[in-house]
N, C-alpha and C positions, 0 to 999 in steps of 0.2 A: 400786458397781453399783446401778442403779435397777431395781426390780422393777415390771413393768407388769401391771395387771389390767384385764380388759375383760369385762364381763358379757355383751357381745354376741357374743363368739366362740362359734361353734356347737359343740355337743358333738362333731360329726364331726371337728373339727380338734384336739380335746383330746389324743387319743392320739398323733397324729403330732408335735405340738408337744412333748409330754413326751419322746418318743424323741429328738427333735432336741436338747433341753436336756440329756438324759443323755449323749448323744454328745459334746456340747460340754464338759461337765464332765470326762469321761474324757480327752478330747484335751488339756485344759489341765493335767492332772496330769503331772508329770515328775519325774525324779530330780534332786535338789539336792545338789551336792557340799558336804561339811561344811566349815565355816570354821575355820581354825586360827589362834589368836592367836600372834604372834611377839614375842619380846623384841627390843629394838633391836639386840642383838648378833646374834641369829639372822637378823633381817631383813637386816642389813648384809652378812652372809656369804653370801647367796644368789648373788652374782656370782662372786667369787674370794676366796681368803683374803688375797691381797695387795692387793685393792682393795675395801674394805668398803662396798659400795653395792648397792642394789637395782636390777638392770637391768630396765628396762621394755621392753615389746614394741618391736622395731625394724623390724618388717616392716609398713611403711605400706600399708594397704589389703588386708592379708591376710584370708583367710576367717575365721580365728579372731577377728581384731580386729573385723571387720564384724559377726560374729554376737553379739559382746558389747557392742555399742554400742546405746544406747536413748535417745531424747530424754527429758530429765528431765520427769517428770510424765505421760508417755504411758502408755496402758494396756498397752503392750508391755513396760514396764520390769519387771524381776523384783521379787518381793515383798521381797527383802532388799537392794535397791539403795538407795544414798543419794539423797536428793532435793536439788535446788538450783534455780537460776533457769532460766526458759525460755530456749531458745537454746543450751543446752549439752548435751553427750552424755556419759553415764557410760561409761567404759571399764573393764570389770571387771578386766582385766589390770593396771590401774594403781590398783586399789582393794584394800586388804588390812587385816587386823587387826594391831594392834601394841600393845605395852604402853609407855606413856609416863608419866614422872614429871612432875607429881603427879597426872595424870588417871587412871592405871590403864589398863585395857583399853579401847581405842577403835578406831574404824574410820577409816582415812585414805583419803579418796576423791578421785580426780582426775577432772576434767571437761574435755573438749576442746570448743572452741566449734563451733557449727554454722556452717561457713563459708558456707553458702547464705544465712543470715540476716545475718551480719556477718563478712566475711572478715578484718577486722583485730582481732577480739575475741581476748583472751588466754586462756590456760588458767586454770582455777580449781581451788582445793584446799579441801576441807572436812574437818573432824574431827567425828565423831559418837560419842556415847556412849549406849548403850541406845536406839539409833535416833533420838536427839534431837541436833540440831546444837549442838556446843560452840562452834565458831568457824569462820568463813571466813577463810582467810589473805589478808592484804592483797595486792593486785596491785601490779605495778611501776609502772603508769601509772594516772592518774585515769580512773575509769570502766571500768577493766580493758580498755582499748582502746589498741592500739599505733598509732603514726602511719603507719608504712610497712613493717610487717613482718607476716608470717603465721606462726602457730604451726605447728610441725612435730610434735614429740612430746616426751614426758618421757624424758630419757636416764637419770636416776638420782635416787634419793631415799635419804636416810640420816638417822638420828635420834641423833646423838652428843650428848654433853654437852661441847661444845668449850671452854666457859669454866669448867668444873668447879664449877658452883654447885649441883649436885644435881638439876637439872631438864633434861630432854631438850630439845635444840634440833633444828632441821630444816635440812638442806641439800638443795636441789633444783637439778638441772641440766636445763634445757630447751633445745631447739634451735629456731631460727627461720630464715626466709628473707626477703630483701627482697621486698616486694610489687611494686615497680617499679624501673626503673633498670637499669644495665648488669650488676648482680650478681644479678638476678632468677634464681631457681632454685638459687642456692648457699645452703648452710646454715652456721650457726655456733652454738656453744653459749653459754648464758648461765647464770650462777650466781645463786642466791638464798639468802640466809642469814637464818634466822629464829631469834631467841633465845627460849627458853621462860621463862616467869615463874612465880612462886609461886602465882598464881591460876589457872594452867592456860591462860593466853593466850599468844600468840606475836607477837612484834614483828619486822617486816621491818627488818633492819639495812641500810638503803639505802647508806650511805657504805661500810660494810664490804663489801657485795656489789659495789659499783662498783670498789673497790680490788682485790678478788679477780679480777674480770673483766679488769681492766687488767693485773694482775701475772702472771696465769697463762697461759702459752702453751698448755698442755694442761689442760683442765678436767675433772677427775674428782673424786670425793669424797675420794680419797686426797690429791690435790694441794691441794684446798681446805683439808683438815685441816692439811696441812703449812704452808700460807700462814697459817693461824690460829695455828700453833704448838701445835695440840692433837693428842692421840693419837699423838704422836711420842716420848714419853718412853721412853728406854732403861731397862732394868732398873737398879735402884739398885745402887750399888757402894760398897765400903768401902775402908779403907786409903788407897791412892793417889788415890781419888776421881775427879776430873775427868780426870786423866791416863790412868787405866785405861779410863774411859768413851770418851774420844776415840780412844785407840789401838785399843780393841776395835771401835769403829765403822769406823775406817779399814781395819782388816784384814778386816772381814767383808763389805765392799761391793765392787762391781764397779769396780775402779780405772780401767777403760777409759772410764768415763763422765766422768772428771775429767781436765783437763789440768794441774792443779796445785793447790796449797794455800797458805794463809797463816794466820798467827796475829795477831789484832788485839785491842785493848782498847776495848770500847764503854762498859762501865760501870766504876765506880771500885772494882774489887776486884783481887785477885791472880790471878784465873783468866781466861785469854785466851779469846776467841771464835775458833772454827775456821772459816775460809772455805774452802769447796769450790768450785773454779772449773770450770765446765762446759766441755766440748769445743767448744761452739758457742753461739750466741745463744739458740737454742731451749731448750737445757739450762739456761742461766743460772747464777747463783751461788746457793749455799746457805750460810746462816749457822747454825753449831751453837753453842749456848750450854749452860751447865751450871747447874742449879738444883735444889735439894731432892734431891740425890743422883742426878740423872738428866740425860742429855743431851737437848736439844730442838733440832729442826731447823726453820728458817724458809726457805721457798723464795722467792727473789726473781725478778723478771721480767727476763729477759735478763742481760747480764753486768755492766753498769756500776752502781756505787753508790759513795757516799761516806759518811763517818761523822765524828762529832766525838769525838775520842779522850777517853775517860773522862767524856764528857758525856751518856751515855745516849741518844744520838740517831744514827740512820742514815737516809739518804735514798736511795731507789731511783729514780734519774732516767734514764729510757730512752724508747724509742719508735722508730718507723720510719714511712716513707711518710706524712709530714706529720701524724702523730698522736703526741703526746708526753705524758709524765706525770712528776710528782714525788710519790712516796709516802713520807711521813715516818713512821718507826717510833721508838718509845720503848722502852727496855729497862726493864721493870718486874719486879722479883723474879726476875731472871735470864732473862726471856723477852721476845722482841721482839714488840711489838703495834703495828699501824698506828694512828696518831693523827690524821693529816691528809693530804689529797691534793688535787692539782690536775691539770688536763688542759688541753692547748692543741693547736691544729692547724687544718687547713683544714676549712671547713664541708663541702666535698665534695672529698675527696682525689683524685678522678678528674678534677677540673677546678679545679686550684688557681689562685686569683686572685693577682695581684701588684700592688704599689703603684708609684708613679712611679719609685722608685729601684730597682725590680726585686726587692724583698723580698716573700716570700709573705705574704699577708694571713691571719692566724690569729685564731681565736676563743679566748678565755681563760676558764677556769672554775676557781674555787677553792672547795672544800667545797660544790659544787652551785650556786654563785652566779656568774653571768656578769659579767665585768668587763674593764677595759682591761688591756693588757700591764703598764703601770706599777702598777696596783692589784694585779695578780696577783703581781708581784715583791715588792711590799711585804708582802702577806699571807703569801707563802712565807717570806720572810726573818724575819718576826715569829715564826715557828715554828722555823725552821732557819737558824742563823747560818752562811752560806756562807763568811764570812771565816775561820772556824775549822775548816772541813772538811778532811779528809784523803782522798785517793783510796783506795777500797777495792779497785778493780780497775785494774791497769795491765798492758799487754801485756808478756809475757815476764818479769814480775817476780813469780815465784811459786816455791814449793818443790816438789820432787818428793815422792812418797809416803814414800820412805826419809828424806828430809831433814826433813819435817815431824814424823815420828815421833821422830827424834833430837832435834829442837827441843823437842818436848813432854816427852820424858824428861829434858832438860837444865834445865828450869825447876824451881827449888827452891820 
């Protein structure tokens, strides 16, 4: 605030001006709600126990949302608001205190773009400690501007340690709408995965995020953790080990979600992997593996997958509506981890183009690099030997719940 002095103001105006200034000071004073720091576990549990995520305001344009938004750097911004670049609005319902390793107590702030200034600008996230910026999380696109999409809202935020390295990571789910075209007005969710580092920085795992977006039909923090193979460990067991873990899992879940089961061998040990086959494409298949005394679940996209028996490799090859993908997983220390991925399909699946022979014209991308179909196939086969693959899903070739439990008990 700049204080203005003017020796030429008459003494007759001094008293009224002092009264006006005092009224202004009293009007500006207000009650400020205390800020409570949350541990990552507390923050994640604010939604539901079954879904460890922070639910952010979903009432677009509500009175509470409008009253909490302020242009960054404006005089209307509250004294405790995080600061950022011009053209963004701080939404207090998406800003909270949390404890992250190794940073300690910090403020995680979310900013929505001012659509009047740039309708294609993306959301921005900032981490502050003691009112000083620690880092701005990298955006998905260069310049934090999307090509033909508008930001809707932040759906969920979570701070797990999905890779068990002792440092908190960040999972963010945002929703967007096409800015133009036949699907304008429809929304869809998008996952971002940031890995935390020892120096307190966060790296956007672009390939991993793309894989999660392609693989998951339903995008929640819980489903992302399942895709990552994190947070799904069952309690440690003794004696019969994996048999007890698998049987306990099968008997405790809703069997109506699965149409059948199988046992396969992905890695070269004596413990099989359990395949849970969903009742439809949206449910997909789930792979259960056993490591370090616990069972771990990996959710695949849709139903079809193949694997190289005892070769530590699995490929989730699926898609629909002229959009397809190949996501290759490697089994490391008993857990499935995505290691490579490729995507191919029509540039615009609402207006698919065909060549002279009537074949659809597709674009091919492997590990983020555009290439020809032949180059794509070569890159894919360099990672995954299709000549050695076995089908992981075949129609009507599965075991019932009772049969798979008997098969598990019968393995010595």
